[in-house]
N, C-alpha and C positions, 0 to 999 in steps of 0.2 A: 638652394634648398635650405629651409630653416634648420638651425642647429638642433632643435628638438627632434626633427624628423631624422636627421643623420644619426643622432644618438639612439633613436628607436630602431633604426635599421641595423646599427651595430649590435644592439641588444638582441635582436632577432637572430642575427648571424651567429653570435656567441652561444645563444641558447640552443640553436639547431645543432651546432658542433658538439655541445655538451651532451645533448640527448642521444646523438649518434654514437658517441663514445660509450655512454652508459649502456645503450642497447647492445653494442658489440660485446661489451664486457659480460653482460648478463647471459647472452647467448652462448658465449664461450664457457662460462662456469657451468651452465645447465647441460651443455653438450658433453662435458667431462664428468657428468654424473653428480655434480654438486647441487646444492639447494638454492644457489643464487645468494643475493644479498638481503633477502627478506624485505625488500622494499616494493613500491608500487610497480616499478619497471619489471622486476623479476616475476611478479605475479602476472603481469600482462603477457610476458613472453611465454610463461608456462601455459596459460589459458589458450594462447594462440596456437601453441604446439599441440595441445590436447584436443582442441576443436577440430583439427584436421584428421583425427583418428577415431573420434567417437560419433555415435549416432545421435540424431536430434530427438530428444524426448518430448513428451507432451507437456508444454509449458504450464498449462492450467492445472494439470493433474499433480504437479509436483510442488512442494513447499518452496516459496520464493527464496528461502535461505540457501537452497541447494542449486539454484540456477547457475549455469556455466556460460562462458562466452558464446557457445554455439547456439544459445537461445536467441541471441541478438537478431540474426537474419529473419526470424519468424515474426518479430514484433514490429511489423511494418507500420501499423497504425499509430503506435507510439512515436515512431520516427517521423511520421507524417505530421504530427502535432508540432514537432520541433521545426521541420522544414517550412511549414506554413507560418509559424510564429516568426521565424527569421526572415521570411519573405516580406511580411508587413512591418516587423519591428526589428530590423537589423541593428545590432549594437553600434555600428558605425555608419555614417551617411554616405561615404564615398571611399573608393579604393584608389590610391595614388599609383600612377605608372609614370616612369621616367625614361626618356629616350637615351640618356647617357651621352657619350661623346660621338654618337653616330646617328644619322637620320634613320627613321623607321618607316617602312611602307605600311599603309593601312588600306585594306580593300573594303569599300562600303557600297553595297548594291552594285557590284561590278565596276565601280569606278576606283581608280588607284589614287590615294592621297599620300603625300610624303610629309611626315612630321619632322621638323628640324631638330638638330642636336640640342641638348640642354633644355628640352621642353617637358614640363610637368603636366600630365593629363589626369584629371580627376574623374573617375567613373561614378556617375550618380546612381547609387544602389537603389534608393527609394523610387526614382523615376523608372528604372528598368524593371524592378520587381512589381510594379503596379501598372505597367503598360498593358492596356486592354488588348493590344495586338497579340500579345503572347499569353496573357492570363485570362482573357475573356471579359465579358461585360461586368462580371462581379469581381473584378480584380482588386477592389478595395474591401472586399468581404473576407473575413477570416473563415476559411472553409478547408480544413485538413483533408477532407475527402477528395479534393481535386488531385491529390498526390497518389491516390489508390486507383490502380487500373484493374478492373475485373476481367480476368482471363476466362471468357465464356467457353473456351475449348476444354477447360479443365473444371469439371463439376463433380461434387460429391453425389452419392447415390440417390439422395433425396431431392436433387435438383438445385440445391443451394450452393453458392460459391464458398469454397474452403479458404480459410485464411492463408494456408500454405500456397494456394494458387494465385493469390493476389500479387500484383507487381507494383513497384513504385515508379511514378512518372520520372522520366529522364528529360529534364528541360532542355530546350534548344540551347546550344552552346552560346554563351555570352549573355543569356537572359537571367541567370541566377548565380550569384557569386558572393554569398555571405562569408565564405572562407577564402575569398579571392579565387584564383584559378591559374591553370597553366603550370609552368615550372615553379612559380612562387606560391602555390596553393598552401594554405596554413597546414603545418605539420601536425597540428593537434586536431584536425578535422575528424578523423575516425574515432579518436579517443573521446572527443566531446559528444559525438553521436552515441557511442556505447554508454557513456556515463549518463546522458540524458535519458535514454531508453531504460536503463537500469533503475534510475530514480523514479521515472513515471510509472513503470510496471510495478515497482514495489509499493509506491504510494497508493495506487489504485487497485492493488491486488484484492484488498478487503475493505477499501474505503471509497467514499465518494465525497466530492467537495461541493459546497453550496455557499452562496453569499449570505452574510449576516444582515438580515433586513432591518431597516430602521423602523421606528414606531409607525404603525398603520401602513407599512409598505409590503406589497406582495413580493414573492420570489422573482416574478418576471420583471417587476420594476426595479428590484434590487440588482438583478443581472445587468439591466440596461444602465443603471447608475454606475456600477463598477466598470463597465466597458467605457463609459465617458471618462472615468478617472484614468483608466489605462491609456486611452487615446490622448489624454492631456499630458503629453510627454515633451521633453526638451533635450537638446544635445548639450552635454558638457564635454567630457572626454569621450563618453559613449552615450547612447540613447538611454534616458532614465525617466521613469514616471515621476511627475512633479510632486504628487501627494500620495505616495503609496500607502501611508497609514490609514487612509480613508477607505481603502479597498479591503475591508475585513471579510474573511471567509472562515468557515468551520468545516471540520472533517467528520463525516458520519460513517460509522462502521456498518457494513452490509453483510 
């Protein structure tokens, strides 16, 4: 295994141990009636504890400065934007898996395969995330609505589906893994989701975004041009847009 990968693995292990110690420390301080260390971890612990005891309020009816952690489960459509973006534009191209010093059995379509010891297997994220077998004929299309399941058994009085009754798609195991999966799933998965949803909900609470059109360019043509810029990406350490400065947008208050 390359030295850079071993160093990365060591960094991940040390970071996980550090976060675990910090979490235990903050939980202990708060359980003893203290205020914690006034850092991000203490705030997350407090919000997590309070979310288990409070009722969910109306997200839209409240000022976004007073939102709490318990608003997160309701904002499924914001999370769907993240999930769909990571499906098509995952920061990394592959997830490495290593058999270690023992062989590992692998079942594929009912057939048992044995992977020898010391074997590095790279799981192709882009290929799996765009496989029409699992994502349909429009697997290459950015469509966040594919993640929203309309529960037709739960309807509001006027016959329309309520946001609270919508459910998020649970992909088939092994078909979606931007945070890896299994025992080695990214420890920051839930934090990144909450952070993304909070930013999206805040940005779009009173504003909308639109492309800045070039001279004699319609909004529709501007959108298509920006999508071409976004799709013109390359892999360095992570997936990056080649010319992001050309994708200019503006925020419009509504």
